[in-house]
Structure formats: C-alpha cells, structure tokens
SEGU-193122 format. One record per residue: residue in three letters; z, y, x of N, C-alpha, C, O in turn. Coordinates in steps of 0.02 Angstrom, whole numbers, plus 50000, padded with zeros to 5 digits. Atoms other than C-alpha are relative to their C-alpha. Layout:
N
ALAZYXZYXZYXZYX...
END
This chain:
423
UNK500004994150042500005000050000500005006250044500445007150086UNK500084994149958499435016450077500275006149964500055007849909UNK499714994050029500475032050044499565006050014499305006850070UNK500384993949990499555048450019500395004750045500995005750036UNK499654995849952499965060350162500405005749969500935007549994UNK499654994250030500465074650047500714998349980501155002549983UNK499345001850025501945064849980500515000050057501065002750048UNK499545000249944502745061850150500145007050027500685008250055UNK499924993249974502495080150195500355004749951500545010249969UNK499764995550052503165087150031500745001850007500935007649999UNK499284999449990505045084650062500395001749936500914998749924UNK499634998050060505555093049898499555000049939499015002949940UNK500324999750066505015090049719500515002249948501115001549959UNK499554998250055505735096649556499884995249942499314994449919UNK500025004550058506125084249417500175004149939500665007949940UNK499874996250061506045091549242500104995149942499624992049919UNK499845004050058506925081949103500015004649939500495008349928UNK500064995750059506335090648945499774995949941499274992349945UNK500175003750059506285083548772500435002149942500815006949947UNK499644997950060507015084348597500754999450008501125002549970UNK499285000849988508715078948666500335006550021500945007150018UNK499724993549981508925096948726500225004049939500605008849946UNK499844996150060509065103048545500754999749986501075004949979UNK499285000750012510815095948516500384998850065501004998350064UNK499675001049936511175093448701500324993250006500894992650029UNK499745006849997511395074548690499664996350058499114998350079UNK500335003949947511035061548825499324997449977499274994249925UNK500695001750018509165058648824499924992549985500064988350028UNK500145006850023508715042748726500624995549996500704991849948UNK499425004549996510335034148776500505001249944500874996749926UNK499504998550051511345042848641499924995749938500414993749907UNK500075004550059510565032548501499964992750022500164988349984UNK500025006949975510255017048608500704997150005500824991349988UNK499315002449993512115015948643500425000849938501014998849938UNK499634999550063512625019948464500445006049993500855006349947UNK499614993950008513385037048494499805003949938500205007449908UNK500244997250063512315043048350499424995649977499154991650016UNK500545004250026511015035148238499335002550026499265008250046UNK500674997949979509185035348284499745005449952499405010049974UNK500224995050048508865045148124500275006950017499915011850015UNK499704993649980510085058748178499675002650063499535008650069UNK500324998049938509325058948351499315003149987499155008350014UNK500684997750012507555061048284499975006449959499465009849958UNK499994993650036508085075648173499935005950048499775011450028UNK500074994749951508075085548334499275002450006499145007950030UNK500714997950001506175085948319499925006649963499515010849982UNK500074994050042506395099348186500245006350036500065011950017UNK499744994249965507295110648310499685001250068499885005850104UNK500324999449934506165108348461499425004949995498895003349968UNK500494994750011505195124648471499565001550060498985003550052UNK500374997949939504645127348653499785007349993499255009150020UNK500214993250017504605145448595499975004750059499635009850057UNK500004995749941504925152748767499764996150062499944997750119UNK500275004249947504015139648869499475003950038498945005550011UNK500474996449957503165148549013499924995950064500274997150113UNK500075004349941502555135349136499825003950063499955001650119UNK500154995849942501925149249249500655002150034500695002350096UNK499354998149972503735154849271500324994150035500624994850088UNK499745006049968504255137049308499684999150069500024998150119UNK500365001349938502905135249441500215005050054500315003150112UNK499804994949951503385151649526500704998450027500834999150086UNK499325001849978505215146249530499984994050046500334993950097UNK500045006049958504765129249602499735001750069499974998950119UNK500264997949935503755137549739500545003650040500625002350100UNK499464996449965505205149149781500544995250024500884996550073UNK499505005149980506325133649789499774996250062500174992650093UNK500265003749943505205126749926499694993349982499524989450026UNK500285006450022504535112349821499254999850011498925005050013UNK500715001149993502815105049845499714996049942499104995149937UNK500245003650060502725094949683500545000449947501125002049961UNK499515000250055503565093449514499804994349953499214992649948UNK500095005750044503775079249389500295001549932500885003249926UNK499784998650069503875081749200500054993549960499624989249964UNK499915005850045504555068949076499525000549941499685003749891UNK500494999750055503015066548967500224995649942500054997149884UNK499735004350053503875052448869500594996350028500534992450076UNK499405003749980505645046248888500044993649959499574991949922UNK499945006550035506305029648820499985000849924499854995949889UNK500004999050073506415037548647499314999749969499244999549908UNK500695000550026504515036648632499695006549979499115006549956UNK500274993550022504295055248595499565002950055499805004450110UNK500484997549951502745061548684499985007649999500035010749946UNK500074992749995502595079448748499265002149999499115008050009UNK500714998350008500705078548726499764997149933500114993249902UNK500265002150065499615075448573499674993150008499064992550010UNK500265006749989499445056748597499664997249938499884998449881UNK500345003350055498235046948491500254992949990500024989349945UNK499795007050000499155030748524500624998649958500744992849939UNK499435000850046500725033648420500025006149954499645010949964UNK499914994350046501265045048280500645003850016500965006549972UNK499374996949981502725051948379499905004750059499915002550117UNK500094995049947502445067948476500275006749976500325008049916UNK499784993350019503095085648481499415004149974499515009049938UNK500604996450026501305091348448499934999049926499725003649890UNK500105001450070501295082948279500615000649956500545001149895UNK499405000450042503105083148222500555004950019501135003949999UNK499494995049985504005098248293499715007049995499105007749994UNK500264993150002503875117248282499615001950063499235006750062UNK500404998649940503175116848460499264999349984498855003550004UNK500665000950030501595110048377499425000750049498895003350031UNK500544999549952500565108948536500134995450060500684992850069UNK499945003849938500235099648697500405004150050500235009950063UNK499594996549951501565104348825499864997650072500065000850120UNK500145002849934500935093548969499425003750034499465005150094UNK500584996649971499255102148995500175006650033499985007850090UNK499814993749968499985119549026500424999150062500375003050109UNK499595001649941501245111949147499554998350060499645001050114UNK500435002149944499895103649252499565005750025499455006450085UNK500444994449980498775119049251500395005150040500145007750090UNK499594995149964500185130649305500174997650070500145001450118UNK499835002749934500705119149447499405000750047499485002850104UNK500594999849956498935118149514499825007150020499585008350075UNK500154993049982498705136949507500445002450058500255006850096UNK499534997949948500205138349623500034995150059500504995350099UNK500065004449943499685124649743500494994250001500624991350053UNK499535005550005500935111649681499664993649976499214993949935UNK500245006450023500565093249660500324998349933500895000149919UNK499795001550069500715086449482500274992949995499934988150011UNK499705006450014501915072349440500164999349926500425004049896UNK499855001250070502075064749267500454993849994500274988450016UNK499535005550014503585054049217499764996649936499564999949888UNK500175003850060503205040149093500454993949997500474990050044UNK499585005850008504435027349027499604994149973499254994749923UNK500315006150025503785009749010500304998249932499964995849887UNK499655001750063505085007348872499815004749944499615010449956UNK500114995850059504835013748696500454997549945500284992849908UNK499505002350047506365012048588499875002349928500305001549885UNK500184997950068505475019148436499424996149970499364995649909UNK500595003350027503875009148421500184993049974500524989250008UNK499805006550030504044994048304499744993950037500044988650032UNK500275005849964502974982948416500334999050068500214994050102UNK499705000749933504034985948571500544994650003500514990350047UNK499455004949993505614975548535499814993249971500134990849924UNK500265006250030504634959448504499974994250049499724988850032UNK500025005449951504844949248663500605000950046500835006450058UNK499434999949956506274944548780499794997950071499334993950078UNK500155002349932506254942748970500304993050011500744990849975UNK499735006649986506564925749047500725000450025501124995950012UNK499324998849976508134932749130500215007149984499845011849998UNK499754993350014509184947349070500305002850064500875001350081UNK499754997149938509344957149232500595004849987501045005450028UNK499464995550019510464969649143500224998049929499884999849881UNK499825002850066511404961148999500075005249945499955003649887UNK499904994950052511754977648909499345002049966499365005649916UNK500634998250033509894979148868499854995449941499354996449907UNK500115004450057510054965148740500195003949937500725003049907UNK499894994950050509904978548608499404999849954498834999149978UNK500565000850047508844978248450499475005450007498915004549983UNK500524995049985507954994248505499544997650057498985000050064UNK500375002249940507374984948661499694993249994499164991950023UNK500265006850004507114966748612500274996649938500774998649910UNK499785003550060507254954448469500584995350016500744994050074UNK499495005149992508654942148441499664993650025499074992550011UNK500295006349977508384925148526499694996149942499994995549888UNK500345003950051507134914748428499595004149952499265001349908UNK500384995850047506354929748340499445003850035499235009250013UNK500534996549963505024934348467499334999649964499184994849928UNK500674999650028503274939448413499525002350055499345008150058UNK500404998249941502184938848571499365003849984499145008050023UNK500634996550016500614944748481500125007549988499695011650003UNK499854992950010501464961048433500145003350068499945009150078UNK499904997249933502034963548613499345001450034499255006750064UNK500654999049969500254961248674499645006049970499295009750005UNK500304994150033499684974048547500315006450026499965011350040UNK499674994149972500984986348608499765001450071499605007150088UNK500184999149930500544983348789499315003150008499225007650049UNK500684997449993498694986648766499905006649964499635011349994UNK500174994150040498624999548628500465006050015500235011750014UNK499534994549990500185009748665500145001350074499995006650100UNK499804999149930500815007048843499405001750044499395007050075UNK500594998649959499135005748930499615005949972499355010050010UNK500384994550031498335017548805500275006850018499885011450033UNK499724993549983499555031748839499945001650074499835007350093UNK500104998849928499455029449027499295002250013499175006750053UNK500714997949992497555030749014499915007249977499525011050006UNK500054993050024497755046748913500255004850054499925009850068UNK499724995649949498855054449047499535000550060499445006050087UNK500454999949943497645049449185499375003949986499165007950028UNK500644996850013496075055449100500075007449982499645011450000UNK499924993150022496755071549026500285004550055500085010350061UNK499624995649955497885077849166499914998550074500135002550116UNK500155001649931497335069149327500605000850046500575004550095UNK499394999049960499095067649399499924997550072499554992850085UNK499965002349931499405066149585500514994450007500464990350053UNK499445004749997500955055649549500174997749930500235001849884UNK499725002750062501485044149408500694997350016500784992950058UNK499295001849988503375042449401500234995749941500414998349888UNK499825004650054503785026949299500754998849997501114999850047UNK499305001650011505465022049227500034994649946499534993449911UNK499885004450057506185009049109499704993050004499624989949952UNK500335006649995505394993049177500494994149994500274988449991UNK499505005349994507034983349176500054995449939500394990349943UNK499925004050062506834976348999499514994249994499554990349946UNK500485005550002505414964349040499894997350070500085000550120UNK500195002949935504814952849179499355003250023498975006049983UNK500634997349973503404958149294499404996849967498905000149953UNK500575003550031502274944949217499885002549929499315002449905UNK500094997350068502594952349044499695006950002499265008649961UNK500314993349992502194970049102499314999650032498895003950021UNK500615000749960500794963649214499895006250044499385009550041UNK500004994049959501194977149340499455000050053499155005250067UNK500545000349950499964971049472499355002249968498965005949998UNK500604998150037498594972849343500005007549984499495010849988UNK499954992950016499234990049292499855004250061499485009150057UNK500134996349938499244996149472499255000350014498975005650031UNK500725000349985497444990449495499615004449952499145007849973UNK500364995950049496884999049335500095007450015499615011350012UNK499874992949986497725015549379499605002350060499295007650059UNK500344998049939496985015849553499244999749994498885003050031UNK500725000050015495265011649485499815006549965499285009449979UNK500144993850036495365026549368500135006250042499745011050040UNK499814994349958496235038249492500234997350067500834996150078UNK499855003849939496145030649667500565002850043500894999050078UNK499504997149955497335042849754500675001349966501085005049992UNK499374999050036498735042249626500584996550037500544990750054UNK499395002949971500455039649703500414997049943500495000149890UNK499615003550051501525027149605500714998950026500804996350081UNK499315000949977503415027149615500204992749997499814988449974UNK499805006949990504415011449644500204996149937500364990249943UNK499745003550060504885007249464499444996349964499314997249905UNK500545004150025503454995049444500104992750021499624988950028UNK499825006949987504374979049488499614997150059499334991650055UNK500325002549940503644977449662499315002850014499025001250066UNK500694997649991501994986649639499955007650005499425010549993UNK500024992849988502475004649674499925001550074499884996950116UNK500134997849932502225014749832500635001950039500635002250100UNK499414997749964503995020349871500634998649959500604997549898UNK499365001550031505835017449833500295006249967500165011849989UNK499724994350037506815028349711500754999249989500964998249932UNK499284999950011508695028249741500195006149958499815010949952UNK499824995050050509655038949619500715002550011501174998650020UNK499364996650004511095051449625500454999450061501035001350059UNK499605000349940511685047949802499584998150060499184993450056UNK500385001649940510975047949978500204993050024500804991850034UNK499825006749978510885029650033500345000050068500155003950113UNK499675000649935512055024750175499504997250051499444999850106UNK500555002649959510645014150246499355001649962499214998449912UNK500594998050037509015022450194499464994750002499444990750048UNK500565004749999507475012350147499575001050062499545006450090UNK500424999749940506305008250290499375004149988499165008050031UNK500634996650014504735014750206500105006549963500645009449966UNK499944993750037504375030050098500514999449944500574994149913UNK499515000150055505735034749976500145007149976499955012150008UNK499864993650032506345048549863500664999349962500764994549924UNK499374999950035508085052749801499935004549939499795010549946UNK499984995750059508145058849620500735001949988501184997749990UNK499324997249997509665069949600500065005849951499585009649941UNK499904994850050510405081649471500375006150028500785005450074UNK499634993949981510995099649491500704999849968501205001550000UNK499365001050032512365096349363500174992649999500044989150047UNK499885007250008512945079449299499474996649957499354990649963UNK500475002750048511635077249163499285000950023499145005050067UNK500714999349986509755075049170499695005249952499415010249974UNK500234995150048509265083849009500515005449989501095004850010UNK499554994450011510025100348954500584998149953500474995749898UNK499405000950040511815098548891500445006150012500665007250068UNK499614993949991512785114748861500684998850032500935003250068UNK499355001549971514415106348910499984997850073500504997050104UNK500065002149930513735101149079500015006150045499495009350056UNK499924994049959514405114949190500204998450072500345003050111UNK499805002149932514825104949347499415000450048499194995450076UNK500594999149959513375112349443500184999650075500675002550097UNK499905000149928513245108049628499865007050029499435010650004UNK500114993549967513365123249741499394999650045499134994150059UNK500574999949954511945128649854500174996250065499764992250087UNK499845004049940512875121950009499994992449987499784988650030UNK500035007250016513065105049921499284997549997499124992250023UNK500705002050007511215104449880499655000150067499244995750082UNK500284999849933510735109650056500214993850039499804990850074UNK499765005949965511815095550123499624993849978499394989950020UNK500365005950026511005082450010499275000250022498994995150041UNK500704999349980509275089250050499924998250074499474994450092UNK500065001249928509565089050239500134992650016499784989750057UNK499875007049988510315071550234499414995749978499234990850010UNK500565003850026508845065450130499405000450047499124995250065UNK500594999649957507455072250240500154997550070499704995050105UNK499805002849936508435067550396499944992450002499844989550055UNK500085007250007508355049650332499284998149984499134992249974UNK500715001550012506475051150301499795000149928499244997749912UNK500175000050070506505053850113499815006849973499845011850009UNK500094993950037506025066949986500585000849951500884995949929UNK499514998750052507265075249868499625002249937499245007049939UNK500274998050065506735075849685500595002849960500974999049930UNK499414996650027507965088649617499885001849927499395005249911UNK500114999550072508185088749429500305006249968500855008449985UNK499754995050046508355102749304499814998049929499294995049918UNK500145001550070508445101049114499935006449960500445009449943UNK500094993850039507685115849020500304999449930500394994049903UNK499794999750070508355121348852499414998249955498844997849979UNK500545002050045507365116448698499455005349995498885003649981UNK500514994850005506475133348700499565000450063499085004250064UNK500405000149940505805129848874500265004250057499945004750109UNK499714995949946506935141248976500454995850044500804991350020UNK499565003349951507825135249133500635004250006500605010350017UNK499384996250000509645140049131500115003650067499945000950120UNK499924996049939510125153649257500384996550056500214997550114UNK499635003549948511385142749348499554995350041499634994750102UNK500465004449965510005130349390499505004150041499355002450098UNK500484995849963508765143849438500325002950063500005003350115UNK499644997249942510065151649553500054994950056499974996550114UNK499955005249949510315135049642499334998650033499294997750093UNK500665001249973508455132349662499805005750047499515004550100UNK500164994349957508235149849732500394999550066500115000850120UNK499595000449940509675147149854499764994650048499754995750109UNK500275005349958508975130749917499365002350033499245001050093UNK500634997549972507285138949940500105005050056499725005150104UNK499854995249947508045152950044500194996450065499974998450119UNK499815003849940508825140250163499384996650030499304996650091UNK500605003249975507175130850175499555004950037499275003350089UNK500434995049966506225146750219500295001950068499915002950116UNK499704998349936507475150850357499914994450052499924995650112UNK500015005849956507295133350428499384995749990499394989650001UNK500605003850021505525128350377499734995650056499444990350041UNK500265004149945505075121750551500324993250001500014988350024UNK499645006350000506375108150529499894996049936500154990449929UNK500075003250066505815103650353499334996549993499304990349992UNK500625003050023503975100850317499654995650051499494989850036UNK500395003849951503115095150477500464995650043500404995650104UNK499525004249964504495082950523500034993049970499814991749914UNK499865006950021504945064550511500754998750005501135002950028UNK499295001749997506605055550497500245000650072499874999350120UNK499724998749934507755059350643500364994050029500184988350016UNK499625005249966509015049550744500464996449951500684999349902UNK499485003450040510135036150668500675003650010500795006750062UNK499344997049992511895042250636500374997050059500284991250076UNK499645002049941513035041250786499795004050061500185005050107UNK500244995849945511955051550902500225007349991500305011050040UNK499814993150016512455067850815500394999849935500224995949890UNK499594999950062513755071950682499655004349947499865009949933UNK500384996650052512505076850549499294997450000499114993450044UNK500705002250002510695074150500499605003050057499815008050088UNK500474997249952509265076850619499304998449977499194993649940UNK500705001150016507385078250602499605000450065499805003750113UNK500454999849943505965075550725499345003249981499065001749929UNK500674997450010504385085850739499504994350004499644989150034UNK500495005450004502815075750708499794997550070499634991650078UNK500195002249933502405075450895500584996850037500504994650094UNK499405003349973504165068550927500265003350064500605000250104UNK499794996449941504475081851059500505005649985500765008750031UNK499494995250020505625093450960500484996649952500284993649902UNK499475003050040507275087450889500405005549966500615010349999UNK499624995150038508145097250752500674997049980500704991749949UNK499335002250018510025095550731500285004449945500275010549951UNK499704996350055510865100650568500764999950009501064994650016UNK499274999349995512655107150580500255003149935500145009049922UNK499774997550065513485108750410500585005050009500655009749970UNK499444995549988515045117050480499875004050064499555001550110UNK500094996149938515075131150610500314996250059500904994550056UNK499745003949943515255122150778500595003550033500605009650040UNK499404997449966516935124350864499914998850075500114993550101UNK500085000549928516485127351046499344997150022499005000250064UNK500625003149977515005115551064499764994849949500134992749905UNK500315005350040513815103050982499784994650050499544996250104UNK500185005449954513495085951059499444995749972499374994749911UNK500505005150016512025073951062500114994350048500134995350109UNK499895005949958512325056251125499364995850003498964995749957UNK500545004949993511065043751191499315002950006498824999449993UNK500654996849993509655056051225499774999350073500055002450117UNK500245001249932508675050151377499575005750026499485006350087UNK500444994549979507545065351380500405005650033501005006550021UNK499754993649979507845081251475499865005149946499335004849914UNK500084994850051508075096251361499765006450035500085008950080UNK500294994149968506965110951406500285006549972500385011450008UNK499794993850033507565123751280500364998349935500174993549901UNK499655000850064508785125151134500045006849966500255011749998UNK499974993650037508665138651000500264998749930500254993149905UNK499735000350068509425142450830499465002349952499215007949958UNK500504998050049508205142550685500305005649957500895005649941UNK499784994550042508295158350582500225006150039500145011750015UNK499794994349959509015169150722499635000450066499575005750096UNK500355000249936508055163650876500455000050060500214999950117UNK499535000049943509635163750983499894993850043499854988250018UNK500065005549954509425153051138500694997950025501125002150039UNK499355002749982510865141651186499964996150065499464992750079UNK499975003949938511365134451353500294993149986500604991949933UNK499735006750008511835116251378500124996950069499874999450119UNK499915003949939512435103951508500084992749981500244991049924UNK499945007150012512455085151525500644997550032500774998850091UNK499345002349977514145076851541500014992450002499834989149954UNK499925007249994514445059251607499344996350005498834999250026UNK500595004249996513195045051596500004995550061500444996050104UNK500075004749945512615031551716499254999750017498914994949999UNK500724999349990510885037151776499674994050033499114992350015UNK500315005649966510565022251890499874994149953499464989749968UNK500105005250051510685011051736499655002849938499634999649885UNK500364996750055509715023151627500445000949938500195000849881UNK499554998450055511245026451521500135007550002500455009950049UNK499964992749997511175045051477500695002649986501104999449952UNK499384996550017512615057051473499955003549933499445003049899UNK499984996250063513105067751325499725007050012499915010450059UNK500264993249997512105083551297500495004549962500575003749901UNK499494995750030513415096951264499705007049994499555010250045UNK500344993750014512695112751183500505005349980500955004049940UNK499544994750019513595129351172499915001849927499375001249900UNK500024998250071514015135050996499615006449989499645010950031UNK500364993850015512895148150914500485005849987501055004749966UNK499604994150016513525165950897500025001149925500555002649897UNK500054999250073512915167150716499794993449969499324990249993UNK500165006350034512885152250598499735001449930499895006449898UNK500284999550067511915149650438500554998849948500974994449959UNK499465000950049513025151150282500004993149967500514990849942UNK500035006850030512415134050218499994994550053500394989850049UNK500055005049947511915124050372499585002950056499035005550044UNK500344997349941511405129150547499574994550031499784988850038UNK500465004849971509895120650627499845002150072499645007850084UNK500174998949930509665119150815499364996350017499284990549998UNK500635003149979507945115750889500044998450075500125002950116UNK499985002249930507945105551051499294998050021499014993249996UNK500665001649974506285105751145500104995150058500444996650107UNK499905005549952506165089551246499424999950051498915003150041UNK500515000449948505175085251403499474994849986499034993650027UNK500495005050020504185071951311500204997249932500664999949900UNK499815003150063504245060751159500714997350005500914994750057UNK499305001949998506035056951113500094992750019499724988349997UNK499815006749981506825041751192500764999449995501125003250027UNK499285000750012508525035751134500284993850033499964988650037UNK499615005749976509805024551215500454997849942500845001849916UNK499635002450058510565013551080500574995350019500864991949976UNK499425003949980511895004851184499884992650005500354988750001UNK500145007249997510984988151202500164997050068500144990950076UNK499865002749933511434986651385499725004650053499455009950037UNK500204995649945511024993651556499255000850004499035006350021UNK500724999550005509134990051541499635002650061499025003250061
END
C-alpha cells in the first residue's frame, strides 16, 4: 500500500464532527444506540438543524491559520443522517431539516480554494436503515454491539437484505461521495459490527482506487486501509508505518454545551509535538454548533496552535519522526535530509539541555523563533569504542511560552548509539 506524499507532509488536520446531534448537544449517534434517549427523540433534532450561519469559507481560513493541511467532515455518522442530498436513502439534512441543502459540497470547495486537502468521514454502520441490522458477524469482537440497531437476534438473520444494503446503500453512498466531491481522503469508521468477509473490504478498496486512484484510506477497513488511527492519546509505542492521532479539543466530538473541559494551547502543542515526533499526524477535532459556527473557545485553541507552528515551522512540515525516547527528554524531529535534529523542550531548560547517544559532531545550535545561537560541549563517552558522550547545550535566554525548539545542525546524516555494545 503506497501512501500519498501529501499525507505524510501534512502533520495537522482538522476533524469536524457536525450533525443533528449538535441541536440538543447529545453524544452523536451513541445517545440513542445506548438507550439514553429514544431514536424518535434523537431524530426530532432534524427539525432544529438549520446550518443558518454555516460559512465554510470561514472554516477554511481558520484551519489554514491553525497550520492544518487537510480537514475531515463527518458526512454520515452511525445515525445514518447524510449531510449531502443522497439518492440512496431518505435520510439527509437536505431533505428533512431546515438546512435543506447539500453541506458537503461547499465544504470541499472552500477547502480547495484555500489549498487544503479534502477528507470525508463516512461510517460503515447505519443504525437507521432497516436493511442494516440483518446479519451477525461470526465473532462478536465487541459484545456491546449486540444491539438491535446493529444486528438481529441470533437465528433471525436475513442475508439477502444485508446484500441489498451493502450494494445499494453502503457502496452507493461511497460512490456518490467519490463522484461528487473527489475527496483526497476517505476516513471510515464503524467497521467493528461485521467481519471483513461480510464487508468485503478488499473489494471496496479496489473499487475506490479504481474510481479515484490517489485516494488515501484510513485504517478502519479491517486490514485494507493505508494508515493506523489511534484515538484520544499519543501511543506509548507508536505504529511503525503511517499513522494519525484523532484527538478532541474538549471531551466530546460533537458540540455539547456542557463540554467545557477544553485543552489549553500548551496541552495541544504538547500532544502535537509528541505526535509528529513519533512520525504521526494530529487530526484535531472541533464540533460546530447546529448553525454551523465554531465556538470561540475552539477557535482560540486552533489559532494558538497555529501561532506556535508558524514560529517553529522548520521543525514541523519538512520533517520525519525523530529519536526514540531516552536520547532527549521530550519529542524530537529530523529534517528530511537527516542532517538537522530538532529538540522540543516543553519546560524552560534549567541550565542546559542534553542529548544522549548522538555520534555526530554538532556544527551549530540555534533556537527557532528567536535565532539565538547556543554553545555546547560534549561530556564523557568512550571514543575508542565509538560510544559517544553527552551533548550538553546551554539553556536559551528566551523560551517559547508553549514549547521551545532547538535546531542542531549535524556534520552528516544522524547516527545514534543505542547501547548495543562497544561496536
């Protein structure tokens, strides 16, 4: 599986969870699936979904200021409500809400006008369509999904209805998204309720790439995606290949008025730096209100993250994953030519910063954002056995309020000593 270069270079994407669940501020789809309210009550939110102040141009400008290179919109969550005028079901905001129009097209057009790549979220699950809960997987990977919105009771399966759903609804809606909006990325979700053979994911991947050969596919395709998608926490051991952390500004995905536990800008900078230092992208989520406006607290965080990225852009975009932890107390990134090492310091250094196991000579050290040059010396080591000493760097005079980045120019491609022996 070949990853498109733009994805690895993007570093930051914005996830947008927007749907009728923003009307009453309830958990998207899960509120009726789990029985917190009836599906009928949940669907009454359609009457209050106006998108009356939806300005995708404003969204795109904000995302650019945040430093993002792509954005992903929830075109259909597990509730089955489409944000475009789908011909495959009778459940869309275009046909059954005061919004009364396609909301996906303006999103994609605005992103492209501002040079952003287009990502569309699509849930494999559909807890509203009558043909969806008609077959059971061979093994319940998650026992709590044995729910009548998701599957029939044992012995009551109707495989022919499932096949009808798969072709007419599932595949049909994906084809609509591909042909109408030409996404750069399809961000799937909800595959856990069926086996791969029931979804026929290998077949789906082949069809998507035949229609849109350069489409990036996320990992929620039961083995047939392009990258891993950990959620809500930077992995201790990051995936080996391409990956993306989806993460919320508050606690919720969709807009909930009671969700006020917003992460601070320093917290988001920390998560972002740890993510890209491990070789991943951060997909940072915001949940607009039902009218289409992004709440000021979220916009403020996105602006703040973008300001840090602009001050330290050399360490962000044209870089790869840095050193494993243990060499430096914090994340690090490597320039693409592997000759410049960027060290992230979350706290103002007290006296000095250290790098362990660096076999290279350091030619120059400077502070991104201020340009201050720092002196250094090498302490200890066992040169005759090629065991390097510790590079001890003087502390900067001025530190970044969120995280200070030091750029170390090396005498060649980085070479690390990992403690395997004298060698």
